[in-house]
C-alpha positions in Angstrom: 57.5 230.2 -172.5 56.7 231.4 -176.1 53.9 230.2 -178.9 55.6 227.3 -180.4 54.2 225.9 -184.0 54.8 222.3 -184.8 55.0 220.2 -187.5 55.4 216.3 -187.7 55.5 214.7 -190.9 54.3 210.7 -190.6 55.9 208.9 -193.9 54.0 205.2 -193.9 53.7 202.1 -196.0 50.0 203.3 -196.4 49.9 207.0 -196.3 52.2 210.0 -195.7 50.4 212.4 -193.4 51.4 216.6 -192.4 49.6 217.7 -188.6 51.1 221.0 -187.5 50.2 221.8 -184.0 50.4 225.2 -182.1 51.2 225.8 -178.0 50.3 229.0 -177.1 53.1 230.0 -173.4 49.7 228.8 -171.4 50.8 225.4 -172.2 47.2 224.8 -174.7 47.9 223.1 -177.4 45.5 222.2 -180.2 46.0 220.1 -183.8 45.4 223.1 -186.0 46.2 221.3 -190.3 46.3 217.4 -190.4 46.9 216.7 -194.4 47.2 213.4 -195.3 48.2 211.7 -198.9 47.6 207.7 -199.8 50.9 207.2 -201.1 51.5 203.2 -200.9 54.9 203.4 -200.8 55.0 199.6 -199.4 53.4 198.5 -203.2 56.7 200.3 -204.6 59.1 197.5 -203.1 60.4 195.0 -204.8 61.4 191.4 -203.6 64.7 192.5 -202.7 63.7 194.7 -200.4 63.8 197.9 -202.7 61.8 201.1 -203.3 61.7 202.0 -206.8 62.0 205.7 -208.5 58.4 205.2 -209.1 58.1 205.2 -205.7 60.6 207.5 -204.5 59.3 210.4 -207.5 56.1 209.7 -204.8 57.5 210.5 -202.1 59.3 213.8 -203.4 56.1 215.1 -204.7 54.0 214.3 -202.2 56.1 216.3 -199.6 56.7 219.4 -201.9 52.9 220.2 -201.4 53.2 219.5 -198.0 56.3 221.9 -198.6 54.1 225.0 -200.0 52.3 224.4 -196.7 54.6 224.4 -194.0 56.6 227.5 -195.9 53.3 229.5 -195.0 53.8 228.8 -191.8 56.8 229.8 -189.0 57.5 226.4 -187.4 59.2 226.3 -184.5 60.5 223.2 -184.9 59.4 220.4 -188.0 59.9 216.7 -187.5 60.4 213.6 -190.1 59.6 210.1 -188.9 60.1 207.0 -191.6 58.0 204.2 -190.2 58.1 200.5 -191.2 58.3 200.9 -195.3 61.5 203.2 -195.3 63.1 201.0 -192.0 62.9 197.8 -194.7 64.0 199.1 -197.4 67.7 197.9 -198.8 67.6 201.2 -200.3 67.2 202.9 -197.1 69.9 206.0 -197.1 69.2 206.8 -200.6 65.2 207.6 -199.9 66.7 210.0 -197.2 69.5 211.4 -199.0 67.1 212.3 -202.0 64.6 213.8 -199.6 66.9 216.1 -198.4 68.9 217.4 -201.1 65.1 218.1 -202.9 63.3 219.5 -200.7 63.0 221.3 -197.1 62.9 218.1 -194.7 65.3 215.8 -193.0 63.6 212.4 -191.7 64.6 210.0 -189.1 63.8 206.4 -189.6 62.0 205.2 -185.8 62.9 202.3 -184.6 60.7 198.9 -184.0 60.6 199.6 -180.2 60.2 203.5 -181.4 57.2 203.0 -183.6 55.8 200.7 -180.2 57.0 203.4 -177.9 55.1 206.5 -179.5 51.8 204.3 -180.1 52.1 203.4 -175.8 52.5 206.9 -175.2 49.7 208.7 -177.1 47.5 206.3 -175.6 48.3 206.9 -171.7 48.3 210.3 -172.5 44.8 211.0 -174.2 43.1 207.9 -172.2 41.8 207.1 -168.8 43.5 203.1 -169.1 45.7 202.3 -167.3 46.5 198.6 -168.4 46.0 197.3 -171.6 47.7 196.3 -175.2 47.8 198.3 -177.8 48.1 197.5 -181.5 48.3 199.7 -184.7 48.2 197.9 -187.7 50.0 199.8 -190.2 50.8 199.0 -194.0 54.3 197.3 -193.5 54.4 196.8 -189.8 52.5 196.0 -186.7 53.3 197.5 -183.7 51.9 195.7 -180.7 52.7 197.0 -176.2 51.8 195.5 -173.3 51.5 198.4 -170.7 50.5 198.2 -166.8 49.3 201.1 -164.3 51.0 203.3 -167.5 54.0 202.0 -167.6 55.5 200.1 -170.7 56.2 196.5 -170.4 56.8 195.2 -173.5 56.8 195.7 -176.5 56.7 194.1 -180.3 56.6 194.6 -184.0 56.0 192.1 -186.3 57.0 193.2 -189.8 53.9 192.4 -191.8 50.8 194.9 -192.4 47.3 195.5 -193.9 49.0 196.0 -197.6 51.1 192.4 -197.1 48.2 190.9 -195.3 46.2 191.4 -198.3 49.0 189.1 -200.6 47.2 185.9 -198.3 43.8 186.8 -200.5 44.1 186.3 -205.2 40.8 187.6 -205.6 37.9 190.8 -204.4 36.5 187.6 -202.4 38.4 185.7 -199.7 38.1 181.8 -200.0 37.8 180.0 -197.3 41.4 178.3 -197.1 43.1 182.0 -197.6 41.3 182.7 -194.4 41.9 179.6 -192.3 45.4 180.5 -193.7 45.8 183.7 -192.6 44.4 183.1 -189.1 46.9 180.5 -188.8 50.0 182.7 -189.5 48.4 185.4 -187.4 47.6 183.0 -184.1 51.8 181.5 -184.7 52.4 185.5 -185.1 50.9 186.2 -182.0 51.8 183.1 -179.8 54.9 183.4 -179.9 54.7 186.3 -177.5 54.7 184.7 -174.3 53.3 188.2 -172.8 50.9 188.2 -175.0 48.1 185.3 -174.8 44.7 185.1 -172.3 45.7 188.6 -170.7 42.6 189.6 -170.7 42.7 193.3 -170.5 41.5 195.9 -173.1 42.9 196.0 -177.0 43.2 199.3 -177.5 43.5 200.4 -181.2 45.4 202.8 -183.0 45.3 203.6 -186.9 43.6 204.0 -189.9 42.5 199.9 -189.8 40.5 200.1 -186.3 39.3 204.0 -186.7 37.6 202.4 -190.3 36.5 199.5 -187.9 35.2 201.4 -184.9 33.2 203.6 -187.6 31.6 200.9 -189.2 30.5 199.8 -186.0 28.8 203.3 -184.9 27.0 203.8 -187.9 25.8 199.9 -187.6 24.5 200.6 -184.6 23.5 204.0 -185.1 25.2 205.4 -182.0 24.4 208.9 -180.8 27.8 210.2 -179.9 29.9 212.6 -182.1 33.4 211.2 -181.6 35.5 207.8 -181.9 38.2 208.7 -179.9 37.2 206.3 -176.4 34.9 204.7 -178.3 34.6 201.1 -176.6 32.4 198.5 -177.9 32.8 193.8 -177.0 35.3 192.7 -178.7 33.3 189.5 -180.1 31.4 191.7 -182.4 35.0 192.2 -184.2 34.1 188.5 -185.6 30.8 189.8 -186.7 31.9 193.1 -189.2 34.9 190.8 -190.7 32.4 188.1 -191.5 30.0 191.1 -192.9 33.0 192.5 -195.6 34.3 189.1 -195.8 30.8 188.0 -197.7 30.8 191.5 -199.7 32.1 192.1 -203.6 34.1 195.2 -203.3 32.2 197.7 -205.0 29.2 196.7 -202.0 32.3 196.8 -199.8 32.3 200.0 -200.6 29.1 201.9 -199.6 29.4 200.3 -196.4 28.8 202.6 -193.9 31.7 203.9 -192.0 34.4 202.5 -194.3 36.9 204.8 -195.9 37.2 203.8 -199.7 40.6 204.0 -199.7 41.0 200.6 -197.4 38.3 199.1 -199.3 41.0 196.4 -200.5 42.8 196.2 -197.3 39.9 196.6 -195.1 39.7 192.4 -194.9 43.4 191.5 -193.8 43.2 194.7 -191.4 40.0 193.5 -189.7 40.7 190.0 -189.3 43.9 190.9 -188.0 42.3 192.5 -184.7 40.0 189.9 -184.5 42.5 186.6 -184.2 44.3 189.0 -181.4 41.4 189.6 -179.6 41.1 186.0 -179.7 44.9 185.1 -178.6 44.6 187.8 -175.7 41.4 187.1 -174.5 40.3 190.7 -175.0 36.8 192.0 -173.5 36.2 194.6 -174.7 37.9 196.9 -177.7 38.6 200.9 -177.7 39.4 202.8 -180.3 42.5 205.3 -179.9 42.3 208.5 -182.4 46.0 209.3 -180.8 48.5 207.5 -182.5 52.0 208.2 -183.5 52.0 211.4 -184.2 50.9 212.0 -181.0 53.5 210.0 -179.4 55.9 212.3 -181.0 53.7 215.5 -179.8 53.4 214.6 -176.0 57.2 213.9 -176.4 57.9 217.5 -178.0 55.0 218.9 -175.2 56.3 216.8 -171.9 60.2 216.9 -173.0 60.6 220.4 -170.4 59.0 219.3 -167.8 61.2 216.3 -167.3 58.5 213.8 -167.7 56.6 211.5 -170.6 52.5 211.4 -169.4 50.2 214.0 -167.6 49.6 213.3 -164.1 46.1 212.9 -164.9 45.1 212.9 -168.2 41.4 213.8 -167.1 42.4 217.1 -164.8 44.5 218.0 -168.1 41.3 218.3 -170.6 39.4 220.6 -168.3 42.5 222.9 -168.3 42.3 222.7 -171.6 38.9 223.3 -172.2 38.8 225.8 -169.2 42.0 228.1 -171.4 39.9 227.1 -175.0 36.7 229.1 -173.6 38.2 232.0 -171.4 37.1 230.7 -167.7 37.7 232.4 -164.9 39.3 229.6 -162.7 38.1 232.1 -159.1 34.5 231.8 -160.1 35.0 227.8 -161.5 36.4 227.4 -157.8 34.1 228.9 -156.0 31.3 227.1 -158.1 32.7 223.9 -157.2 33.0 225.2 -153.7 28.9 226.0 -153.1 28.6 222.8 -154.9 30.8 220.3 -152.6 29.2 222.4 -149.6 25.5 221.3 -150.6 25.9 217.6 -151.4 27.5 217.1 -148.5 24.3 218.4 -146.4 21.4 217.4 -148.6 22.4 214.0 -150.4 21.0 212.6 -147.2 17.2 213.3 -148.4 17.8 211.5 -151.6 18.2 209.1 -149.6 21.7 207.5 -151.0 25.6 208.0 -149.4 28.1 210.4 -150.5 30.2 208.1 -153.5 33.7 209.0 -154.5 32.4 208.7 -158.5 29.3 211.3 -157.9 31.9 213.5 -156.1 34.5 213.7 -158.8 31.3 214.4 -160.9 30.0 217.3 -159.8 33.8 218.9 -159.4 34.1 217.8 -163.6 31.0 219.5 -164.6 31.9 222.5 -161.8 34.4 223.2 -164.0 32.8 223.1 -167.3 29.6 224.8 -166.1 30.3 228.1 -167.4 31.6 227.3 -170.9 28.5 228.0 -172.9 28.4 230.5 -171.8 31.4 231.6 -174.4 28.9 231.5 -176.7 25.4 233.3 -175.7 24.9 233.6 -172.0 21.1 233.5 -172.5 21.1 230.3 -174.1 24.3 228.9 -172.2 22.5 225.6 -171.2 22.0 224.3 -174.5 25.6 225.2 -175.6 27.1 223.8 -172.4 25.5 220.2 -173.2 26.4 220.5 -177.2 30.5 221.8 -176.6 30.7 219.1 -174.1 28.7 216.2 -175.6 29.8 216.5 -179.1 34.0 217.1 -178.3 36.5 214.6 -177.4 37.5 214.7 -173.9 40.5 212.3 -173.3 40.8 210.7 -170.1 36.7 209.9 -170.0 34.9 207.2 -171.8 32.1 208.1 -173.8 29.5 208.0 -171.2 31.1 210.0 -168.2 31.9 212.9 -171.0 28.1 212.6 -171.5 27.3 212.4 -167.7 29.5 216.2 -167.3 27.5 217.4 -170.2 24.1 216.4 -168.6 25.4 217.9 -165.0 26.7 220.6 -165.8 24.0 222.1 -169.4 21.2 220.7 -166.2 18.4 223.8 -166.6 15.2 222.3 -165.8 13.5 218.8 -165.5 12.7 219.4 -169.0 15.5 220.4 -170.8 17.4 217.1 -169.1 14.7 215.2 -170.6 15.4 216.3 -173.6 19.2 216.9 -173.2 19.1 213.0 -171.9 16.3 211.3 -174.3 19.2 209.6 -177.2 21.0 208.2 -174.7 18.6 207.1 -172.1 18.8 203.5 -172.7 22.6 204.0 -171.5 21.6 204.8 -167.9 19.7 203.4 -164.2 17.0 205.5 -163.1 19.0 205.6 -159.6 22.1 207.4 -162.2 19.5 209.8 -164.1 18.0 210.7 -160.5 21.5 211.6 -159.5 22.2 213.0 -162.5 19.8 215.6 -161.8 20.0 215.9 -158.1 24.0 217.2 -158.7 22.7 219.5 -161.8 19.9 221.1 -159.9 23.2 221.5 -157.1 25.4 223.1 -159.7 22.1 225.5 -160.9 21.7 226.4 -157.2 25.2 227.3 -157.0 25.4 229.6 -159.6 23.0 231.4 -158.5 24.8 231.6 -155.5 27.6 233.7 -157.0 25.4 235.5 -159.7 27.6 238.4 -159.5 31.1 236.7 -159.5 32.2 238.5 -156.7 32.6 235.0 -154.4 30.7 236.7 -151.4 29.1 233.5 -150.0 31.8 231.7 -148.0 29.6 229.3 -146.2 26.6 226.9 -146.3 25.0 225.6 -143.1 22.3 223.5 -142.4 19.7 223.0 -139.8 17.2 220.0 -140.2 13.6 220.9 -139.5 10.6 218.3 -139.3 9.0 219.8 -142.3 11.5 221.4 -143.9 15.2 222.1 -144.9 16.8 225.1 -143.5 20.0 227.0 -145.0 22.1 229.7 -143.7 24.1 231.3 -146.2 27.1 233.3 -144.9 28.3 236.4 -147.5 30.9 238.6 -146.2 28.7 241.7 -146.9 24.8 242.2 -148.7 24.1 239.7 -151.8 20.5 240.8 -153.3 21.1 239.8 -156.6 22.4 236.0 -155.2 19.9 236.0 -152.7 17.4 236.9 -155.5 18.5 233.7 -157.9 18.9 231.7 -155.2 15.3 232.2 -154.1 14.2 231.2 -157.8 16.3 228.2 -157.5 16.0 226.6 -155.2 12.5 225.3 -156.2 14.4 222.7 -158.5 16.2 221.1 -155.5 13.4 221.2 -153.8 11.4 218.9 -155.9 14.5 216.1 -156.2 14.6 216.3 -152.9 10.5 216.0 -151.8 11.5 219.0 -148.9 11.1 222.6 -149.2 13.8 224.2 -148.4 13.9 227.8 -146.4 17.0 230.1 -147.0 18.3 233.1 -144.6 21.8 235.5 -145.8 23.6 236.2 -143.3 26.4 239.1 -142.7 28.9 237.0 -141.5 
C-alpha cells in the first residue's frame, strides 16, 4: 500500500470545511489540515427553495480559497460532498454544474440516509459505545440514528437545523411563548419516530452545536482534562445551560466561555433541540463525539479495502496508532506486557484483591504505551508519558479510562503518582487509587526486568515464605543490568504489598 493523501470538502448549510488526511503504508493515519469558512448557505435560499446568485458566489469564492491549498498537495483522492442546503435546493443541478465548471472539484449530494449513516460510522469507529442514539444538528437538517451492538438499526433526517429553528425566535432574547412553540414543534417531530421514544440510551452529539454545548459545560465546571471527544455529562445539565443562555442577551452570550462567536445567534435553538431530544429519548447521559460526517467518510475510505466498515476494537486501533506514531518497539512492548501480567497474577493476593478483567485490561493497555515518553526524553520519560497520554484523544476510551492508563503507564514513584493524580483525585475511590499504584509499581518493576531490551527474562516463579516473597527470575543468560534495576525498583512493590521481596536470578 502506497502513502495516500485524502481531501474531503464538506459543504454544509452553516459552514464549508476542507479536511486533509494522510495514510501511510503501515496503516497509520492522521488529520493534517482542517479549514473552515462560515458561509451560512441556508440563509441564501428563498421561499421557493432557490439558492440565489450571492449564495452561489460565496460557494465558488470559498472553494477557490480551498483550491490554493489542495493544489499544493498531491492528493490521491478528493471527495466533495454537499448536505441539506444543496439537497433541498431547487437549483441543485445548476449549483453542481457551476462548481464543476469554475473549480477543481466535483460534488456529490448526500441523501438523508447517507448523511445519517456517515455520522453513525464515525461514532462506532471512534468510541467505546456499543448502543446509543446519535444526533447531528446541522444548519438545515438534523440527522438521528439508533444503533445497537454497533449495528445501525434506524435513521431519520429532519428538514430543520440550527438556522431554520432560529426563525422561531424573533428577537435577541426568546420569549416564553416562543420557546413553548419551539418545544411543541420539536416534541411533535421527535415523537413521530416510534423507535426513538423512551430508549434510555446515551445521546451522542455530533457537530458544532454539540461541541459548543460540551465546551460550555467543561468551562463552567472547570474540567481539568483536555479534549472533548467522549466527554460525558448528565443530560439534565443541558437544561440548565439552555436556561442560562436564554437569559443572556447576545452581547453577554458572546462572552460565555466555550461558545464560538459565529454561533451566538443560533446556539439557543440548537441546544433547546438537544434538550428536548434528551427528554424524549430519556437519555441518562450526553456524550460528545468530535467525529462526524467527514470522519465517517474517511473511515469508509480507510476500511473499504479490508471489506469492512468498522474496526473490530476501537481502543486496540488507538493503541496501535500510538505505537506507530511514537516508534515503539513492539517486541519490547510485548515483553513488558508478558512480565507485568505474570507479576500481577502472582502478587495480587498480597493486595487482598481478586484478579479482575478490568484491571488486567488496564495493565495490558498501560504496558502498550509505557515507553511513549522515551520518544521525547529518556531521563524524564515518566512525566512525558503522563502528559502525552492525558492530553490527547484516545478513541475507544472514556476520559476516566484514558486517565487510568496515563497514571499506570507513567508510574515512577508514589510522590510523582500523587502529583499527577492531584487534579483528578475526586474522580476515583481509594480502592481504585490503590490498584493504580499497585499496577504502576508492577509495570515499573517489569520495565527494570527488561532494561537492556534483550528479552532475557522468560519466566517468573513465586515462592511464599512466612515473612517474605521469593521471586525466581528465570533468564536465558546472565542479566546483570536487569538484576540491578530490579533490586532498585522492587521497593515500590514492597511498600504497596507490605511484604519484603527477595530476588533470585537464575539462568535456565
